[in-house]
N, C-alpha and C positions, 0 to 999 in steps of 0.2 A: 552861743554864749562866749563872750570874749574872756579868755583866761589870761592873755598878755595885753599890756597897755604900755606903750612907750611914750614918755614925755621927755622934752628937752629942758635942761636946766642950765642956761648959758651955753658954755662949751661942753657941759657933761650931760649925761643922760640918766633917766630913772625908769626902770622897768617894773611895772607893778604885776604881781602874779596874783591873779584874782580866782575865786571860785574853786571848783573841784580839780585838785591836782593828784587824784588817784589814778591808779592803772587803768581804771574804766574810761578816763578822758584822754588816753594816750594818744589816740589818733588825731583828735582835735588839737591837742597840744603840739604835736608835731607839725601840722599844717601851719599853725601860727608861728612857730619857731622858724620855719622855713620862709615865712613872709618877712622876717626881720630884715632890714636894709643892710647891705654889705658895706655902706659908706660911713658906718659909725666911727667916731674918733674920740679920743680923750678918755673919760672915765664913765663906766656904766654900773649903776647901782641897782642891784636886784632887791626888791622889796618883797619880802615873804610874809608880811603882817596879815594880808587878806587871803593867803593860800590856805585851802581846807584840805586836810588829810593828804599832805604831800607823800607821794610814793617814790620808791628808789628808781623805778623806770623812768617816770617823767623827770625827775632831778637829774638822772644821767643824761637823758636827751638834751636837757637844758644846758649842762656843762659842756657836751660835745659840741653843741651849736655855738656856744659862746667861745669855745676853743677856735672854731673856724673864724669867727669874727675877731678874736684876739690876735689872730696872725696879722691883723692889719692895725697894730698898735692900739689896741683897746684894753684899758686897765678895768677889770671887773672886780666888784666888791658885793657882798651880801649883807642885808640888814633885815630887820623885822622879825627876829627869832627864827632863823632858818632852821631846817630839820637837823637833828643831832648827827645824822649819818653823812651829812654834806661834806664835812672835813675829810672823812674817809674816802668818799667819792673823789674828792679833789686831789688826794695823795694818789689814788689809782689812776686818775687821768694823767697826773704829772709823770708817773712811772711809765705809763703807756707811751706818752709823748716822747719821753727820753729814750725808750727801747726803740721806737720808730726812727728817731734821729741818729741813734747809734748804729742801727742795721744799715749795712752796705751790701749791694750785690756781690756775690762771690766773683773773685777775679777769674779771667779767661782760663788760666791754667787750672784752677780748681775745678771750674765746670768741665773742662776737657778731661781731666782725671777722673771725674765722676762719671761722665759718659762712657769713657774707656772701662771703667770698673763694671758698670751695669752691663755693657756689651760682653765683657769676659764672663761674668756670671751667667748670662743668658747662653753663651756659647758652651760653658761647661755643662749647664743643665741639658742643652741639645746634645752634646757628646755623649752624656750618660744615657740618654733616652735612645740614641742610635746603637750604643753598645748593647743595651738591653734587647733591642729589637733584633739585632744580629744573634744575640745569645738564644732567643727564643726560636729563630730559625734553625740554628745549630742543633737545639734540643729535638725539634721535629726530625731533622735529618738523622740524628742518633737513634731515635725511636724507630725510624724506617728500617734499620738494620735488622731489627727483630720483627717488625711489622711492615712489610713492604706496601701494604695497602695505604699506609700513611702518605705515600708519595702520589696517590691519586691518579692512576695511569690514564684514565679517560680525560681528566682535566688537563693533564701534562700533554697528551697527544693534541688536544684542541688548541693549547697555546703554542705548541711547536708549529702547528699550521698557521695560526694567525701572525706569530711574530717571525717566522721563517720563511715559509713557502710564499706567502702573499707578499713578502718584502723583496723577493728575488728580482722582480722587474725593475723597481726603482733603484736598488742597490746596483744592479747591472748597468743601467743607463747612466747614473751618476759616475760610476768608477770609469766607464768607457769615455765619457765626455771630458773628464778631468784629466785622464791620462793623454787624450788627444790635445788638450790645451797645453799640457806640461811639455809634450813632445814638439808641438809647434814653436812655443817660446823658446825652448832649448835649442831648436834647430836655428832660429834666428840669430841667437847669440854664438853657438858654436860653429855656424857656417862662416863667421868671419874669420876664423882661424883654420878653416879647412878641416874641422873635426867633426863633420856630420855624422860619422859612425858612432861617436860617443853619445848621441841622443839615445841609442839603445841602452847604453849603461845608465843613463839618467832616468830613463822611464823604468827600467828593471828594478833598479835599487830603491827609488823613491816609492814605487807601487808596492813592492813586496815588504819593504821594511816599515813604511810609515802610512802612505796614503790609503792603501787598501783597507787595512783594519781601522784607521782613524776615521775615514769617510763612512765606513759601514757602522761604526759606533755612534757617530753623530746622527746619521740617518735613523738608526734604531732608537736612539734616545728621543729624537723628536717624534718618532712614530709610535713605538711600543711603550716607551717610558711615560708619555703623556696618557696613553691609553689605560695603562696600569693605574696611574693616579686618578684618572676620571672614573674608571669602573668601580674601583674600590671606594672612591669618595661618594659616588652616588649610593652605593650600598650602605655606606655610613650615614648618609642623609635620610635614607629610607628606613634606617634602624634595622637593617637586615643582619649586620654583624652582631647586634645585640640579641637578635632572635637566635642566631646560631650559638652564641654563649648560653643562652637560656635552655637550648636543647642539649647542652653538654658537649657541643662541638668547638674545636679550636679554629678560630678564623686564620690564624697564622698557617695551619696545615692545609686548610681548604683554599684560601685566597692568595697567599704569599708564595709558599714553597713551590707549587706548580709553576708559577710564572718565573721565578728565579732559575728553577732547573731548566725550564724550556729555553730561556735566554742563554744559559750556559751551553746548551747543546747546539743552538742554532747559529750563535755568533761565529765560531770557527768555520762552520760551513759557509755562512755568507761571506766571511772574509776570503775564503778560497775562491768563491765565485767572483768577488770584487777583484781579486788579484788576476783571475784569468781574463776578465773583461778588460781590466786596466792594460795588461800585456797585449790584448788584441787591439785595443785603440792605439797604443803605440805602435804596433805593427802596421796597422792601416795607414797611419799618419806618415810612417817611414816609407811606405810603398809609394803612396801618392805624392808626397811633397818632396821626399829626399831620393826616390827611385832606388831604395835598398830592396833587393829581392827578399822574399819570405824566407828562403833557405839562409841567406846570409844573415838575416834579422835573427833567426833561431840560433845560428852558430854563434853570433856575437852575444846573444842573451846567455847562452851556456858559459861563455867565457867570462862575463861579467858577474856571474853568480858565485858566491862563496857558500861553503857548506851551512852556514848560519843565516843566510839572507832571508830565506822563506821562513824559517822557524822563528826568527826574532820578531816577525810580525804576527805570526800565528799564536805565539805564547801570550801575546797581549789580550787576545780576543776573550778568553774566559774571565780575565780580571776586569775588563771593560763591561762584560755582561753582568758580572755581580754588582758592580757599582750602579749601572743603569737600573737593574731590576729592583735593588734594594732602595735606592732613592725613590723610584716611582711608587712602590708599594708603601714605603714609609709614609710618604706625603699623603698618599691616598688614605691611610689609616688615621691620619691627623685631621681629616675634614670633619668640621662640626658645624651646625646651625644653619648655614645659608649656602645658596648657590653661588654667591659672590666668593665665599671662602673656597668653594670647589674650584672655581676658575683661578683664583690666586694660587692655590697650592699646586694645581696642574702646571701652571706657568713656572712656578718655583721648582718643580720637579725637573722640568725640561733644562732650565738653566743651569741647576745644580749638577745635573747628569753630564751635560756638555762641559762644564767647568771641570768636574772631577776626571772625566775621561782625558781632557787635555793635560791636566796636571799629572795624572798617572802616565801618560805617554812621555812627558818630559822627564819624569823619575826613571822610567824605563830606558830612555836614550842615555841618560847620564850613567845609569848603571851598566848597560851594555858596553859603553865606552870604556868604563873602569876595568871591566873583566874582559875586554877585547872580544866581544861575542858578535 
């Protein structure tokens, strides 16, 4: 049934509204409204005299369609006893149109400030969560003073083996190769000034103060930090941590604290091994490339060492271990819902661990210079 009939009257138009205009005919009315041509000009008279039971919904749809047509210079009028609420709908339509016209997109500065504010709120929430996580670890360690079994010795031993002993080959190899590279490049530059012997100073100070502990921390972050996040994340996906809580066990005590303590124990030991391999690499390069005898290399090594050179690197190791272990376990405990989230948070754990290690190393360097350590 045709509910709309458009007739031309000279330069003007008359739109006859016929038949049922209740909400039951809404779908048919919308289809015929969309069929109205967009080329209408002049005056359009809407004749309501043959409209039966006009409803608010169809009347509003008519007004909105006529508004779209009116944007093309069409003057709309209503005759034939239009419904009493039509005037109210026209006012609402006019206010809506005015509100849309007045609304403008926020300026760039406002959007930037909004994004910065949301980022700051998220970072504040994240910081509170991290502090709470650290507090729970400290609580378990405090309980361990009166209840040593809270440290889980068997789990601690397993993690010491996995994070420490199995990491010795890769840590040794990387430290050895990097020190050989540093010694070789240093020899190329210092040889121009006839100062080949100072290659020993370069290798000794760089390895013991910075490279040994930093390379070890980066390797451990990529190796053990990712493993911590992945292992705990899988347990989260399998709801094993929820099962532990249901049995009255503390997941922090079972899963987090042994990993943190294991890494605190093995990091200084791995750093010592990395230092030894780094010095060995420098000594080998000095012997082969610079023809510096081993005895002379050791004598120069002793002369270049200050009382704090070795300890300035070793002091950093436990701090780096805490950062790596906390980030790995924290991100693992955050895993929810999907394997995709597991992969994402494992990647985040590695990236954040390495970033925090480098940041902490920079702060240590500034602090040691200030105190002349």
